[in-house]
Backbone and ligand atoms as CSV (ligand in chain L), in Angstrom:
chain,resi,resn,atom,element,x,y,z
A,1,MET,N,N,0.841,-1.186,0.000
A,1,MET,CA,C,0.000,0.000,0.000
A,1,MET,C,C,0.882,1.244,0.000
A,2,SER,N,N,0.588,2.196,-0.890
A,2,SER,CA,C,1.429,3.388,-0.968
A,2,SER,C,C,1.072,4.354,0.161
A,3,ARG,N,N,2.059,5.134,0.568
A,3,ARG,CA,C,1.840,6.111,1.637
A,3,ARG,C,C,1.025,7.273,1.107
A,4,PRO,N,N,0.168,7.850,1.957
A,4,PRO,CA,C,-0.594,9.022,1.494
A,4,PRO,C,C,0.347,10.197,1.252
A,5,MET,N,N,-0.019,11.034,0.314
A,5,MET,CA,C,0.782,12.220,0.009
A,5,MET,C,C,0.765,13.149,1.216
A,6,SER,N,N,1.898,13.762,1.536
A,6,SER,CA,C,1.928,14.678,2.675
A,6,SER,C,C,1.111,15.924,2.343
A,7,LEU,N,N,0.728,16.661,3.382
A,7,LEU,CA,C,-0.058,17.875,3.171
A,7,LEU,C,C,0.722,18.874,2.310
A,8,ALA,N,N,2.008,19.045,2.610
A,8,ALA,CA,C,2.814,20.002,1.838
A,8,ALA,C,C,2.906,19.577,0.379
A,9,SER,N,N,3.118,18.280,0.141
A,9,SER,CA,C,3.205,17.791,-1.237
A,9,SER,C,C,1.887,17.973,-1.955
A,10,SER,N,N,0.819,17.758,-1.223
A,10,SER,CA,C,-0.503,17.901,-1.813
A,10,SER,C,C,-0.766,19.353,-2.204
A,11,ILE,N,N,-0.416,20.290,-1.325
A,11,ILE,CA,C,-0.594,21.720,-1.630
A,11,ILE,C,C,0.231,22.086,-2.854
A,12,GLN,N,N,1.466,21.584,-2.889
A,12,GLN,CA,C,2.365,21.925,-4.001
A,12,GLN,C,C,1.854,21.330,-5.314
A,13,ALA,N,N,1.431,20.072,-5.272
A,13,ALA,CA,C,0.993,19.403,-6.493
A,13,ALA,C,C,-0.291,20.033,-7.033
A,14,GLU,N,N,-1.228,20.320,-6.146
A,14,GLU,CA,C,-2.490,20.915,-6.590
A,14,GLU,C,C,-2.258,22.337,-7.091
A,15,SER,N,N,-1.377,23.073,-6.438
A,15,SER,CA,C,-1.040,24.424,-6.891
A,15,SER,C,C,-0.467,24.377,-8.301
A,16,ALA,N,N,0.457,23.463,-8.529
A,16,ALA,CA,C,1.112,23.368,-9.841
A,16,ALA,C,C,0.103,22.953,-10.911
A,17,ARG,N,N,-0.769,21.999,-10.568
A,17,ARG,CA,C,-1.760,21.519,-11.542
A,17,ARG,C,C,-2.693,22.653,-11.959
A,18,LEU,N,N,-3.196,23.399,-10.992
A,18,LEU,CA,C,-4.140,24.467,-11.294
A,18,LEU,C,C,-3.455,25.627,-12.023
A,19,ALA,N,N,-2.240,25.958,-11.626
A,19,ALA,CA,C,-1.521,27.046,-12.299
A,19,ALA,C,C,-1.260,26.685,-13.758
A,20,ALA,N,N,-0.969,25.419,-14.020
A,20,ALA,CA,C,-0.700,24.994,-15.396
A,20,ALA,C,C,-1.970,25.018,-16.238
A,21,ALA,N,N,-3.120,24.777,-15.611
A,21,ALA,CA,C,-4.386,24.751,-16.357
A,21,ALA,C,C,-4.930,26.152,-16.615
A,22,CYS,N,N,-4.466,27.121,-15.848
A,22,CYS,CA,C,-4.952,28.508,-15.976
A,22,CYS,C,C,-4.316,29.162,-17.196
A,23,THR,N,N,-5.145,29.807,-18.012
A,23,THR,CA,C,-4.631,30.485,-19.208
A,23,THR,C,C,-4.284,31.939,-18.931
A,24,GLY,N,N,-4.621,32.413,-17.727
A,24,GLY,CA,C,-4.302,33.791,-17.378
A,24,GLY,C,C,-5.202,34.815,-18.058
A,25,CYS,N,N,-6.406,34.417,-18.422
A,25,CYS,CA,C,-7.303,35.313,-19.172
A,25,CYS,C,C,-7.799,36.487,-18.334
A,26,GLY,N,N,-7.917,36.285,-17.023
A,26,GLY,CA,C,-8.365,37.362,-16.143
A,26,GLY,C,C,-9.870,37.445,-15.952
A,27,ALA,N,N,-10.631,36.503,-16.534
A,27,ALA,CA,C,-12.095,36.547,-16.377
A,27,ALA,C,C,-12.504,36.440,-14.915
A,28,CYS,N,N,-11.760,35.697,-14.138
A,28,CYS,CA,C,-12.068,35.548,-12.708
A,28,CYS,C,C,-11.933,36.893,-11.988
A,29,VAL,N,N,-10.932,37.658,-12.359
A,29,VAL,CA,C,-10.717,38.967,-11.727
A,29,VAL,C,C,-11.833,39.928,-12.139
A,30,GLU,N,N,-12.219,39.862,-13.410
A,30,GLU,CA,C,-13.299,40.738,-13.883
A,30,GLU,C,C,-14.607,40.455,-13.151
A,31,ALA,N,N,-14.852,39.178,-12.828
A,31,ALA,CA,C,-16.102,38.808,-12.161
A,31,ALA,C,C,-16.060,39.082,-10.662
A,32,CYS,N,N,-14.884,39.226,-10.122
A,32,CYS,CA,C,-14.711,39.382,-8.671
A,32,CYS,C,C,-15.178,40.764,-8.204
A,33,PRO,N,N,-15.902,40.827,-7.067
A,33,PRO,CA,C,-16.347,42.139,-6.566
A,33,PRO,C,C,-15.239,42.935,-5.864
A,34,MET,N,N,-14.109,42.307,-5.566
A,34,MET,CA,C,-13.114,42.962,-4.713
A,34,MET,C,C,-12.199,43.991,-5.388
A,35,PRO,N,N,-11.813,43.835,-6.667
A,35,PRO,CA,C,-10.862,44.796,-7.231
A,35,PRO,C,C,-11.277,46.256,-7.081
A,36,ASP,N,N,-12.564,46.557,-7.217
A,36,ASP,CA,C,-13.014,47.942,-7.060
A,36,ASP,C,C,-12.717,48.460,-5.654
A,37,PHE,N,N,-12.925,47.594,-4.639
A,37,PHE,CA,C,-12.682,48.011,-3.252
A,37,PHE,C,C,-11.191,48.164,-2.960
A,38,LEU,N,N,-10.377,47.462,-3.758
A,38,LEU,CA,C,-8.931,47.489,-3.532
A,38,LEU,C,C,-8.245,48.577,-4.342
A,39,GLY,N,N,-9.017,49.272,-5.164
A,39,GLY,CA,C,-8.399,50.273,-6.034
A,39,GLY,C,C,-7.601,49.638,-7.147
A,40,LEU,N,N,-7.971,48.401,-7.525
A,40,LEU,CA,C,-7.236,47.703,-8.588
A,40,LEU,C,C,-7.869,47.919,-9.954
A,41,ALA,N,N,-8.912,48.737,-9.998
A,41,ALA,CA,C,-9.624,48.915,-11.268
A,41,ALA,C,C,-8.691,49.240,-12.431
A,42,PRO,N,N,-7.677,50.083,-12.240
A,42,PRO,CA,C,-6.817,50.400,-13.386
A,42,PRO,C,C,-5.934,49.219,-13.816
A,43,ALA,N,N,-5.715,48.278,-12.921
A,43,ALA,CA,C,-4.842,47.149,-13.273
A,43,ALA,C,C,-5.583,46.201,-14.215
A,44,ALA,N,N,-4.901,45.724,-15.228
A,44,ALA,CA,C,-5.514,44.805,-16.182
A,44,ALA,C,C,-5.813,43.479,-15.495
A,45,PRO,N,N,-7.046,42.947,-15.653
A,45,PRO,CA,C,-7.382,41.670,-14.996
A,45,PRO,C,C,-6.369,40.553,-15.249
A,46,PRO,N,N,-5.860,40.391,-16.481
A,46,PRO,CA,C,-4.871,39.315,-16.663
A,46,PRO,C,C,-3.613,39.520,-15.803
A,47,ALA,N,N,-3.240,40.783,-15.595
A,47,ALA,CA,C,-2.056,41.046,-14.775
A,47,ALA,C,C,-2.321,40.680,-13.313
A,48,VAL,N,N,-3.548,40.938,-12.852
A,48,VAL,CA,C,-3.898,40.588,-11.473
A,48,VAL,C,C,-3.949,39.063,-11.330
A,49,ALA,N,N,-4.578,38.396,-12.311
A,49,ALA,CA,C,-4.654,36.926,-12.271
A,49,ALA,C,C,-3.262,36.309,-12.328
A,50,ALA,N,N,-2.353,36.970,-13.024
A,50,ALA,CA,C,-0.976,36.458,-13.115
A,50,ALA,C,C,-0.347,36.385,-11.727
A,51,GLY,N,N,-0.760,37.295,-10.846
A,51,GLY,CA,C,-0.241,37.261,-9.482
A,51,GLY,C,C,-0.667,36.003,-8.754
A,52,MET,N,N,-1.927,35.601,-8.975
A,52,MET,CA,C,-2.407,34.360,-8.345
A,52,MET,C,C,-1.624,33.163,-8.878
A,53,ARG,N,N,-1.440,33.129,-10.197
A,53,ARG,CA,C,-0.679,32.013,-10.797
A,53,ARG,C,C,0.745,31.983,-10.256
A,54,ALA,N,N,1.348,33.155,-10.146
A,54,ALA,CA,C,2.727,33.221,-9.641
A,54,ALA,C,C,2.795,32.675,-8.215
A,55,ALA,N,N,1.799,33.029,-7.404
A,55,ALA,CA,C,1.779,32.532,-6.023
A,55,ALA,C,C,1.683,31.013,-6.010
A,56,LEU,N,N,0.856,30.464,-6.897
A,56,LEU,CA,C,0.701,29.004,-6.959
A,56,LEU,C,C,1.990,28.328,-7.414
A,57,GLN,N,N,2.804,29.058,-8.161
A,57,GLN,CA,C,4.068,28.512,-8.658
A,57,GLN,C,C,5.243,28.838,-7.743
A,58,GLY,N,N,4.974,29.555,-6.650
A,58,GLY,CA,C,6.060,29.926,-5.737
A,58,GLY,C,C,6.968,30.996,-6.311
A,59,ALA,N,N,6.462,31.748,-7.283
A,59,ALA,CA,C,7.252,32.789,-7.944
A,59,ALA,C,C,6.965,34.153,-7.310
A,60,PRO,N,N,7.764,35.169,-7.647
A,60,PRO,CA,C,7.470,36.519,-7.132
A,60,PRO,C,C,6.077,36.975,-7.567
A,61,VAL,N,N,5.388,37.674,-6.671
A,61,VAL,CA,C,4.000,38.096,-6.905
A,61,VAL,C,C,3.928,39.620,-6.904
A,62,SER,N,N,3.218,40.169,-7.883
A,62,SER,CA,C,3.059,41.630,-7.984
A,62,SER,C,C,2.232,42.143,-6.804
A,63,PRO,N,N,2.359,43.443,-6.490
A,63,PRO,CA,C,1.522,44.022,-5.427
A,63,PRO,C,C,0.035,43.839,-5.714
A,64,GLU,N,N,-0.357,43.930,-6.988
A,64,GLU,CA,C,-1.779,43.751,-7.340
A,64,GLU,C,C,-2.218,42.312,-7.049
A,65,GLY,N,N,-1.359,41.369,-7.385
A,65,GLY,CA,C,-1.672,39.966,-7.114
A,65,GLY,C,C,-1.792,39.691,-5.629
A,66,LEU,N,N,-0.864,40.240,-4.854
A,66,LEU,CA,C,-0.914,40.066,-3.393
A,66,LEU,C,C,-2.207,40.645,-2.830
A,67,ALA,N,N,-2.564,41.832,-3.309
A,67,ALA,CA,C,-3.770,42.486,-2.799
A,67,ALA,C,C,-5.001,41.652,-3.125
A,68,TRP,N,N,-5.066,41.127,-4.330
A,68,TRP,CA,C,-6.263,40.376,-4.737
A,68,TRP,C,C,-6.380,39.064,-3.958
A,69,VAL,N,N,-5.299,38.325,-3.899
A,69,VAL,CA,C,-5.344,37.048,-3.166
A,69,VAL,C,C,-5.684,37.304,-1.695
A,70,GLY,N,N,-5.083,38.326,-1.126
A,70,GLY,CA,C,-5.292,38.611,0.292
A,70,GLY,C,C,-6.691,39.103,0.619
A,71,ALA,N,N,-7.408,39.610,-0.396
A,71,ALA,CA,C,-8.719,40.208,-0.140
A,71,ALA,C,C,-9.873,39.270,-0.435
A,72,CYS,N,N,-9.589,38.039,-0.837
A,72,CYS,CA,C,-10.661,37.116,-1.226
A,72,CYS,C,C,-11.665,36.946,-0.082
A,73,THR,N,N,-12.948,37.128,-0.417
A,73,THR,CA,C,-14.012,36.961,0.576
A,73,THR,C,C,-14.845,35.713,0.294
A,74,ARG,N,N,-14.358,34.879,-0.607
A,74,ARG,CA,C,-15.010,33.613,-0.971
A,74,ARG,C,C,-16.419,33.826,-1.535
A,75,SER,N,N,-16.564,34.841,-2.337
A,75,SER,CA,C,-17.874,35.082,-2.967
A,75,SER,C,C,-18.198,33.979,-3.973
A,76,GLY,N,N,-17.171,33.416,-4.581
A,76,GLY,CA,C,-17.376,32.346,-5.560
A,76,GLY,C,C,-17.742,32.839,-6.954
A,77,GLN,N,N,-17.787,34.141,-7.143
A,77,GLN,CA,C,-18.131,34.696,-8.467
A,77,GLN,C,C,-17.106,34.256,-9.507
A,78,CYS,N,N,-15.881,34.072,-9.072
A,78,CYS,CA,C,-14.780,33.710,-9.979
A,78,CYS,C,C,-15.010,32.337,-10.616
A,79,ASN,N,N,-15.515,31.405,-9.848
A,79,ASN,CA,C,-15.681,30.037,-10.364
A,79,ASN,C,C,-16.607,30.012,-11.571
A,80,ALA,N,N,-17.705,30.739,-11.472
A,80,ALA,CA,C,-18.676,30.738,-12.567
A,80,ALA,C,C,-18.118,31.411,-13.805
A,81,ALA,N,N,-17.145,32.300,-13.625
A,81,ALA,CA,C,-16.622,33.073,-14.751
A,81,ALA,C,C,-15.497,32.373,-15.498
A,82,CYS,N,N,-14.876,31.395,-14.910
A,82,CYS,CA,C,-13.676,30.795,-15.510
A,82,CYS,C,C,-14.038,29.951,-16.738
A,83,PRO,N,N,-13.527,30.307,-17.927
A,83,PRO,CA,C,-13.848,29.539,-19.134
A,83,PRO,C,C,-13.215,28.151,-19.140
A,84,GLU,N,N,-12.246,27.935,-18.269
A,84,GLU,CA,C,-11.601,26.616,-18.173
A,84,GLU,C,C,-12.263,25.748,-17.106
A,85,ALA,N,N,-13.321,26.270,-16.491
A,85,ALA,CA,C,-14.052,25.560,-15.431
A,85,ALA,C,C,-13.138,25.159,-14.275
A,86,LEU,N,N,-12.192,26.040,-13.971
A,86,LEU,CA,C,-11.295,25.770,-12.838
A,86,LEU,C,C,-11.966,26.215,-11.539
A,87,ASP,N,N,-11.544,25.615,-10.450
A,87,ASP,CA,C,-12.032,26.008,-9.128
A,87,ASP,C,C,-11.155,27.173,-8.667
A,88,VAL,N,N,-11.527,28.364,-9.132
A,88,VAL,CA,C,-10.695,29.546,-8.849
A,88,VAL,C,C,-10.682,29.852,-7.357
A,89,ALA,N,N,-11.812,29.618,-6.684
A,89,ALA,CA,C,-11.843,29.863,-5.240
A,89,ALA,C,C,-10.800,29.004,-4.530
A,90,LEU,N,N,-10.651,27.767,-4.992
A,90,LEU,CA,C,-9.612,26.903,-4.417
A,90,LEU,C,C,-8.218,27.428,-4.764
A,91,MET,N,N,-8.071,27.894,-6.009
A,91,MET,CA,C,-6.774,28.454,-6.410
A,91,MET,C,C,-6.402,29.627,-5.510
A,92,LEU,N,N,-7.372,30.494,-5.239
A,92,LEU,CA,C,-7.103,31.649,-4.378
A,92,LEU,C,C,-6.774,31.196,-2.962
A,93,ARG,N,N,-7.463,30.157,-2.522
A,93,ARG,CA,C,-7.203,29.665,-1.162
A,93,ARG,C,C,-5.790,29.087,-1.068
A,94,LEU,N,N,-5.420,28.277,-2.075
A,94,LEU,CA,C,-4.071,27.696,-2.076
A,94,LEU,C,C,-3.019,28.795,-2.204
A,95,ALA,N,N,-3.290,29.775,-3.081
A,95,ALA,CA,C,-2.342,30.882,-3.245
A,95,ALA,C,C,-2.186,31.617,-1.921
A,96,GLY,N,N,-3.316,31.836,-1.220
A,96,GLY,CA,C,-3.256,32.513,0.071
A,96,GLY,C,C,-2.460,31.721,1.092
A,97,MET,N,N,-2.654,30.396,1.103
A,97,MET,CA,C,-1.899,29.556,2.037
A,97,MET,C,C,-0.408,29.677,1.762
A,98,ARG,N,N,-0.058,29.622,0.477
A,98,ARG,CA,C,1.363,29.701,0.123
A,98,ARG,C,C,1.940,31.065,0.475
A,99,LEU,N,N,1.149,32.124,0.245
A,99,LEU,CA,C,1.644,33.468,0.538
A,99,LEU,C,C,1.730,33.736,2.039
A,100,LYS,N,N,1.070,32.891,2.830
A,100,LYS,CA,C,1.181,33.021,4.296
A,100,LYS,C,C,2.236,32.073,4.855
A,101,GLY,N,N,2.980,31.406,3.962
A,101,GLY,CA,C,4.109,30.591,4.409
A,101,GLY,C,C,3.803,29.145,4.680
A,102,ALA,N,N,2.735,28.601,4.086
A,102,ALA,CA,C,2.345,27.214,4.372
A,102,ALA,C,C,3.419,26.202,4.008
A,103,LEU,N,N,4.275,26.544,3.056
A,103,LEU,CA,C,5.321,25.594,2.647
A,103,LEU,C,C,6.689,25.977,3.211
A,104,GLY,N,N,6.666,26.791,4.258
A,104,GLY,CA,C,7.918,27.144,4.920
A,104,GLY,C,C,8.618,28.342,4.316
A,105,GLU,N,N,7.971,28.967,3.308
A,105,GLU,CA,C,8.575,30.161,2.733
A,105,GLU,C,C,8.240,31.360,3.617
A,106,PRO,N,N,9.048,32.446,3.554
A,106,PRO,CA,C,8.705,33.628,4.362
A,106,PRO,C,C,7.326,34.152,3.964
A,107,PRO,N,N,6.444,34.459,4.947
A,107,PRO,CA,C,5.109,34.966,4.614
A,107,PRO,C,C,5.177,36.265,3.825
A,108,ARG,N,N,4.351,36.335,2.789
A,108,ARG,CA,C,4.255,37.564,2.000
A,108,ARG,C,C,2.899,38.239,2.203
A,109,LEU,N,N,2.011,37.555,2.926
A,109,LEU,CA,C,0.742,38.146,3.347
A,109,LEU,C,C,0.694,38.056,4.863
A,110,PRO,N,N,0.053,39.023,5.536
A,110,PRO,CA,C,-0.035,38.956,6.991
A,110,PRO,C,C,-0.782,37.715,7.451
A,111,VAL,N,N,-0.271,37.101,8.500
A,111,VAL,CA,C,-0.922,35.929,9.089
A,111,VAL,C,C,-1.787,36.427,10.237
A,112,PRO,N,N,-3.066,36.018,10.280
A,112,PRO,CA,C,-3.963,36.541,11.317
A,112,PRO,C,C,-3.429,36.301,12.728
A,113,GLY,N,N,-3.562,37.298,13.584
A,113,GLY,CA,C,-3.087,37.187,14.961
A,113,GLY,C,C,-4.169,36.718,15.907
A,114,ASP,N,N,-4.689,35.528,15.696
A,114,ASP,CA,C,-5.745,34.962,16.536
A,114,ASP,C,C,-5.079,34.019,17.540
A,115,ALA,N,N,-5.196,34.338,18.838
A,115,ALA,CA,C,-4.483,33.573,19.864
A,115,ALA,C,C,-4.895,32.102,19.894
A,116,GLY,N,N,-6.142,31.803,19.515
A,116,GLY,CA,C,-6.593,30.413,19.565
A,116,GLY,C,C,-6.393,29.654,18.272
A,117,TRP,N,N,-5.883,30.336,17.270
A,117,TRP,CA,C,-5.776,29.742,15.938
A,117,TRP,C,C,-4.823,28.565,15.911
A,118,ALA,N,N,-3.643,28.733,16.497
A,118,ALA,CA,C,-2.635,27.673,16.450
A,118,ALA,C,C,-3.147,26.403,17.125
A,119,ALA,N,N,-3.835,26.563,18.251
A,119,ALA,CA,C,-4.344,25.386,18.968
A,119,ALA,C,C,-5.378,24.656,18.122
A,120,ARG,N,N,-6.227,25.397,17.434
A,120,ARG,CA,C,-7.246,24.757,16.597
A,120,ARG,C,C,-6.602,24.041,15.414
A,121,VAL,N,N,-5.611,24.673,14.815
A,121,VAL,CA,C,-4.924,24.046,13.678
A,121,VAL,C,C,-4.221,22.770,14.139
A,122,LYS,N,N,-3.573,22.829,15.297
A,122,LYS,CA,C,-2.870,21.641,15.799
A,122,LYS,C,C,-3.837,20.492,16.046
A,123,ALA,N,N,-4.973,20.804,16.634
A,123,ALA,CA,C,-5.955,19.752,16.910
A,123,ALA,C,C,-6.409,19.105,15.610
A,124,PHE,N,N,-6.682,19.922,14.614
A,124,PHE,CA,C,-7.105,19.383,13.321
A,124,PHE,C,C,-5.957,18.615,12.670
A,125,ALA,N,N,-4.759,19.161,12.767
A,125,ALA,CA,C,-3.604,18.529,12.123
A,125,ALA,C,C,-3.326,17.149,12.716
A,126,ARG,N,N,-3.520,17.006,14.031
A,126,ARG,CA,C,-3.273,15.702,14.668
A,126,ARG,C,C,-4.191,14.627,14.100
A,127,MET,N,N,-5.328,15.050,13.594
A,127,MET,CA,C,-6.260,14.078,13.025
A,127,MET,C,C,-5.932,13.770,11.565
A,128,THR,N,N,-5.147,14.630,10.920
A,128,THR,CA,C,-4.968,14.469,9.474
A,128,THR,C,C,-3.532,14.205,9.031
A,129,LEU,N,N,-2.536,14.592,9.836
A,129,LEU,CA,C,-1.147,14.437,9.409
A,129,LEU,C,C,-0.598,13.067,9.791
A,130,THR,N,N,0.398,12.633,9.036
A,130,THR,CA,C,1.102,11.412,9.403
A,130,THR,C,C,1.940,11.701,10.653
A,131,GLU,N,N,2.397,10.641,11.332
A,131,GLU,CA,C,3.223,10.844,12.531
A,131,GLU,C,C,4.506,11.590,12.186
A,132,GLU,N,N,5.056,11.277,11.025
A,132,GLU,CA,C,6.284,11.942,10.584
A,132,GLU,C,C,6.045,13.446,10.402
A,133,GLU,N,N,4.914,13.805,9.795
A,133,GLU,CA,C,4.593,15.219,9.590
A,133,GLU,C,C,4.346,15.910,10.923
A,134,GLN,N,N,3.676,15.214,11.845
A,134,GLN,CA,C,3.430,15.820,13.161
A,134,GLN,C,C,4.748,16.105,13.863
A,135,ALA,N,N,5.696,15.161,13.762
A,135,ALA,CA,C,6.980,15.351,14.431
A,135,ALA,C,C,7.732,16.550,13.840
A,136,ARG,N,N,7.541,16.765,12.541
A,136,ARG,CA,C,8.269,17.834,11.869
A,136,ARG,C,C,7.614,19.194,12.075
A,137,TRP,N,N,6.277,19.241,12.104
A,137,TRP,CA,C,5.598,20.529,12.063
A,137,TRP,C,C,4.936,20.951,13.359
A,138,LEU,N,N,4.605,20.015,14.259
A,138,LEU,CA,C,3.852,20.416,15.462
A,138,LEU,C,C,4.754,20.605,16.662
L,1,LIG,S1,S,-10.724,32.790,-15.294
L,1,LIG,FE1,FE,-9.780,30.745,-15.065
L,1,LIG,S2,S,-8.319,30.597,-16.773
L,1,LIG,FE2,FE,-8.888,32.757,-16.596
L,1,LIG,S3,S,-7.273,33.652,-15.242
L,1,LIG,FE3,FE,-8.962,33.047,-13.907
L,1,LIG,S4,S,-8.449,30.961,-13.237
L,1,LIG,FE4,FE,-7.159,31.407,-15.022
């Protein structure tokens, strides 16, 4: 029986798969309600979407990309707009995780300062991580 993929490997593999499937058209950004609130209206939607793709690839991310990923409110408008039928909400979530340092990289987005957050994550992680992962990360 093969070992289950680690959480980090899973995040990396899914990020790479989705980034490769994205054409960078920017339709998700156009459908999103947040760019207007962020003052991103002048930025071209494909350029903003490129920031999300870059985050999924672990590459440098533009300020517009950081702002968009960081502001996601999970409206889901992006999913309906994607001509490739990608789960853009998931892409944004994975990009956000990576930009907050989920794979051990320096955080590029602020990590919420919730005192009970770490304890809740640990409790959940103990139920889902392998013993090896728990020893390394908890
Ligand atoms: S709409 Fe889909 S294909 Fe176009 S940039 Fe967004 S995620 Fe990529």
